N, C-alpha and C positions, 0 to 999 in steps of 0.2 A: 292581566288583562285574559280576559276569554278568547281565545283563540280552536277556531274547527282546521280541518282536512279537508279538502274536495279533491277526491281522487276521478281521474278523466284518461278512465282506461291506463297505458301504460307513466302515466303521469301521475304523481304525488304532490301538493304544492300545499304550504300551510300559507293558511290565508287569517287575514282579523274578522272578526264578529262585523255586523253592520255599523256604519257610522266612524271607524274605526278602520286608520292605514290598514293595509296589506303588509301580512309578514310572512317571508318566507327564509327558511330555512338554508342558507349554506354550509360550506364545511368546516366553514371557522367558526359559527353561529347564529340565529336568528337576526334579520334586520326588516326594521320596517318600516315602509317607503309610502307614496301617499297615489290615491288614484282621484283621478278627475278628466272630468269630458271623454271617457272612453279611451283613459291610458293608467298603466300604471309607473312609476318612474323610482327607484332608489337610487343615489347618489351617495356619495362616498363610503363606498366597502372598500374596505382593506385586501390588497391582493397579493401585499406583500408586508412584510416589515418595514420598521419606519429603514431608509439607510445613515443611519446618523452613527458618532460616533467611529468605533472599530469597524462600523456595514459600511462608512461610507469608502466610495470605489473597490465596493462586494457583491460579487453578483447577488442578487434577490433573493430574500429567505421567505421559506411562510408567514405567513401571520401568526401571534397570536389568539390561541381560540377564545372568545368568550361564550358567560352560556345564557347573561341578561338582552332581552333585545335590545339590538343597538337601534339607533335612529340612521334612517335612512335619508332624510327627506334635506339631503343638505352635502351640496360637494364638499368634498372635501380640500384640504391648503392647495394651492398651485405651486408647481415645482418654483424651486430656488431661479430667479432669471431678473434678471432687469428690465428696464422698460422697455417694451420693447413697441412695434407696428400697432399702435392701438391697445395692450397688453400690457396690462398695469403688472410694476414689479412684488416682487416677494422672496421674500428669506427663509420660507417653510422646505427643509429637506426629508421632512417627513410627512412624503405627498404623496404615496405610491397609493393610489385610489382610482375607483371607477364607477359609472354610473350605468347603468341600465335603464333601460322605455320597452315599453311593451303595451300594447293592447290587452287592456281589460278583460275580455269577452276569453273566456274560458276556449280553449278547443280540444277537443281525440288527438288531433296531430302536432307534434312538436311544429312547432313555425323555424323558419331558416333565422341563423344569427349572423350582423353583421357587425364587426368590431373595426370602430374608426381608431387612425392614428390622427392627430389632428397635426395644421405643421404649424411653420414659426423658426424658419430658418434652424431648429435641432436648439435654441434657444430661447425662445418664449410661447404659451400660449397653453392650453388645459383642454383638457377632455369638456370640462363644462362651458366651453367658449361654444359650444355646438349643441343643439335642443333638435335631436330628430322625432318628433311625435308625428309631423306628418309622415316620416318616412313609414315608421311602424306602423303607425293605422291606415292609411295606405296603400303601402304592400304586402297588412297583416304579416310584419316580422320583427324581431327583438332587435334591438341595437344597444351594444355596449361602446362606449365611448370612455378612453384610457388618459391617465399621465404617464411620462416616464422622465426621469432624470435628465435635464436639458443643459449646454451649455458647458461648463468645466465639473459641472457632477454627474453629467452622464455620457461624455467624452474622451473626461481625463485622460490620455495615459505615461505610463514608465515601467522602463525597468524591469523595479520591482516588482508591477502587477506584472508582467508578462503576458500569458493572451488573451486579458480580458482587456488587456488595455484600450481606451475607446469607443467599447463597445456594450457602456455600463447602460444608457436606453435602451439600446435595442434589445438587451438582456431581460429587465421591466418588460418591455412587449412582449416577451416571450413569455414572461413570469402572466403576463394577462390575459392571454393565450391559453395559457393551463391553467388560468382559476377557470376559463370559458368552457375547457374538454368536464370538469370537476362539477360545475353548476349548472348548466345552462341548462339541464332538465328540471331545475327547481325554479327555474324562472319562464318556462314553458316553449325553451329553446331548444333547439336538437343538436349535442356536438358530434352529430356526424353529418350537419350540414352549416360549417361556417365561414364566412369571406370577411377576407379579412380587406379593407381601405381604407384608404388616405388622398391626402392630395401636399401638393409643395413639399416641405421633409416628410412626412408620412408617409407619401406618395414612394421617396425615395426608400423609406424605412420598409414599405411594401417589396419593393426592386431587393432592399438584402434580406426581407425574410425570404421571397423565392428561393434565393441562391442559397441560405442558411441553414445548411445538414441537420440542425438542433432544433429547426423549424417543421421540418417532416412530420405527419400528420395534423400539425395543429388547427390547418384551415387547409379547405374544398377548393377553394376559390380564392381570387384576387382581384380588386379594383385598382388600379393607379389612374388620379386624378395629376397632371402636372407635374408630371417628376420623372421622365422618360429612362430607364435603365444605362441610356447610352447619352447622358446629359451629359456634355461638357461646355464651358463657355472661354473667350481668348482673354487677353487684357484687359482687365476695364471693361471689359463688357457686360458683366451681371452689376459693379460700380466702383469708381475710380478710387483704383488703390488694389482694386483686389486682382490675383495673378490668374495669369492661365490656369485651369485646374479644372476638376470636376468635386462632384460631392461627396467624394470616397478619397480615403488619403492610405498609403502605405504604414503597417500598426508601427515603422523605423520611424518615419518622421514623425508620426503624432508624440513617440515615449522621447525623440529627442526634443521634439519645443516640451515635456511635461520636463526631464530633467532641468534645460534651462529656464524654465518655469519656478520652479523648486525650488531654484540659487539665486533667482532674484527676491524670492519671498521671505526669503533667509531660513530654512529648511534646509536638513541633512538628507533627511529621506521623507520617503510618505507618512511612514508616524505621526511625525512635524508638522504632516501638511494638514494630519484629520482632525490636529488640536485646533487649528484655523478658524475664526469665525468664517461663516456663511461671505460678510459684506468685504472680507481680504478677499475674497477666491471669484465672488459671480460674474466680476469682471474681468477674469481669466478667457484668452479668444480661446476656447475649444468649443467646433462647432460642427467637427468633420468625423462619419464613425471612417473605423477604423476597416482596410480589410490584411489581410494576414493573421487573424485571429480564428483562435478558436472559432466562436459563432461564425465569422464572415471571411472561411479562407482568401478568397474570392476576389476582385473587384467584382462589383454584379454583370459591370457591360462585358469583360471576358468571362464572364462563368456561365450566360447567358451563349454567348458565340460557340463554346465550347456545350452546349449545354447541361451545364453542371445545375440545372432547376427542377422545383419541384415542377409536376407534368396537372397543373391545374389550368383550368379555362380561367383567363385574363380579358377582362374588359379594361382598355385604356385609352386615356384620353390626352390633349390639351385645348386651351383658349386660344381663339383668335389672334389673342394681340396681348399674348403674355408679357411682352420685358414693358409694355407699354407703364405697368405699377411702379417694377424697379424704377425706368429711367426718369418716372416723375418723381423720386425722390431723390435723382444727384443738385450736386448744387448748380445754379448758375442760371434761372431759368429766368427769362426764354433765351432759348440755345440762337448764338452765331452761327451763323456759315462756317465763322473760322474755329468755333466753340465743336462744331459736328465734324469738320476734318482733322481736328485734334482728337479726337475720340476715336474716329477711323486709323489715325496713324499709329495712338499703342496699339487699339486692336489687332490690324494685319499690315504693320509695316509698308515696304514698299509699294503689297498690297489694295493701298487703301484707295486710291485712284478708281478701282476696279470695283468696288464696293458703294462709294460714291455715284460712279455713272448707273451702276444697275440704283442704286436706290438715290437717284436725285431729290431735294427736300422740296423743291415747286411739286411735285408726282404727291409725295408724303403729304402732304400739308403743313409743310416748316421743319427746318434742322432737327429739331425735338423728335420730331413723330418718322423723321425717315430714320432714325438712328434706332429707333424701338422698337420699328417697321424691319430694321437688318435684321437688330438682335434675338427679336421671338423668331426668326429665321433659321437665325444662324442656331441658337442655345436651343430653341424650344420645337419647332418646328418638323424641321429634318432629325435632329436628334429620334425626335417619337417615330416619325418613317422606316425610320433604323430598327428600332429597339419591336416596334411593330414585327416589319423583317425576323430578326430573330427566335421572336416569340412563337411565332404562327408557324417554325418548319416544324416544330418540336409540338404546343399544343393549340387548341382552338381558343381566337381572339378576337376579339371582335374590339375594332378604332372609333375614334370620336372626334369632333372639332365639335366645340360649347362655344357657337356662334352669331351671338346676342349684341351687337358693338351697338347696343340702348339699355347694356341690365344694368340693374343701380349701380353705380360707381361706388366703390366702399371708402376713398377719400376723393376731394377736391383734386381735379386737375391742377398744373400749375399753367401760366400763360406759357400756349403756343401747344399746349396738348388736349389731345380729348383720349378719353378712360378709355370704351371701345369695349372689347371683349377682354378684360386686361386678367393677369393671376388673381385668380378667384373671385372670377365672377360668378362661375358658377354654382359656388356654394351657396347664395342666399336661395338657391333653387329650390335643391337639397334637404337644407338646415334651417329651421332662424337658428342667427347669429346673435350671441351676446351683446353688444354693446354698438350692435349695428342694427338698425333697424333698418329696414327697407320697404318699398311700397312697390309693389309687383303691378302690373296693366295688368288687366281680362287675361290679356295674350300670352300676357310672360307665367303669370298662375297657371294658363292650360299648358305650358310648354313644363314650369315645376312638373305637375301632377303626370307629363307621359313621362318625363326624368326617371321620378321615381318609380315611377310605374316598369319601367327598361331598368335600371339597377335592382331593383328587388326582383325582379324577373330572371332574370340573370345569378341573383343567390341562392335561386329556388331549386334552380334547373342547370344553368350553365349558361343560357341561352337567353340573353334578355327579349327577347322577342315573346307576342305577346295580341290577344286577341284587342281590334278596335288600333295598336301601333302599327307606325308606318312600317316596313320590313325593312330589319338590320341585317345585311349581310356579314361576314368575316369578314376579318383580313385577307386581302391588301382593299377593299374596300372600306371607307370609312364615312363618316354617317355626321351631320351633318348637323347642330342642336338648333334651331331658331326656330325665333314664333311662328308660326305656320310654314315654316322650310325647315320640314328636315327631309332627310335624305342622302343620298350619296355624295360624297366629292372626292376631287379625286388630290388626297393631301401633300403629294411630296409637288405637284402644280401649284397649288395657292402656296406655297412656301418658296417653290423658286429652288427647289434642293439639288436640279441638276447643277446650276448657276456655283454653286456653295460646295459640288460634288469637286469639281473642275478648279475652285477656287485654288 
């Protein structure tokens, strides 16, 4: 294959001759991607060695180098996972791959780089589920999507594993960020201008990386979508049977869970567990990053309160009706009034009547809608207000609420519910989603273009404002994002945070 080298000022990129896929030389070896419709895409690039055998539950290591041009036209395998919400199962442990998409047009100045961490409750999903070509072209940026170890393979803990317990998935994310630092320029990106962004578990990961000493200098801005760093939930508030908690657990708790699971699996030590097949492990219930570890010394909420986090600009927000997605997955639809009261009693005990009086089903469109609206405010909206308050005390912070209540639903709503702007509703405005084709109206497409401009302006400068965009003022102002209605909103009032603070 004939190659030519194009030199653009400080950038030197290896590309294929006309008619062939573009080739870029990474620090591990050359990769050939595809070029179409004004963009270049490189998929399935290894950023770490396969975490298999003795490397299961070990920090990621650099991949073995290669010399022949490697095909990068298809994504790598999904990390081992059970069947998730619209996500297929996988038994692949060799899964630490990333994908890069950028405009095909060469630029003399390197472009901002955005690194996407996918959601999926730390148990499902893949970077390749998200196609950010609209963002790459609309914002003139480079976007990198990454895989990271999930479930028991990413967040298992055991006394033998010490300070690595429960953070292998977060270590993978940092390994991907280090790969970006080494290789961004080869793809036309600027390693000095990297934005880490993610949604749901990806946002909670971003909170963790903000407070991780070992992530210092690996990114320069952060976007947190639907994962406030101070998020907590009451008993049964997230899902029936899930006790009160937060997205992070003490290392000692994770290690105790791991020791118990080891015995139940018939093993005496981690060496034995490393010999078990994926199918024997994948259903083990490990889905919570551990703090008190080398990577994550403190719970992110406590780190924010103490000021122990990277002083990088942050853009952070939630959707207007976050909890409707989760409540739609509860059993027992359509809810009765007694079902609603039972859920409130589990969550709030003797204070349940106060919540029912504040969220009467008649006012909220039915019992399930009332419970979902209460959980949206308690679990998402008010923690978002608290997270913004802690961030803006020490760094420039921009808050938003995605409020298009007619957004295309990712899943059908059960009887007695309307999706509204539920958890994940903003994703289709920023990215094309594999397996979830949606049709946006002209007004929604306009909103999508505006959001992409906001996100990429923030990635470029640390400020989302730009020409011909409605003014976005920093926190404590919150920017409401809806078709034709972009402007400030009082998030604390919208989510009745005065009531919840006094409950």
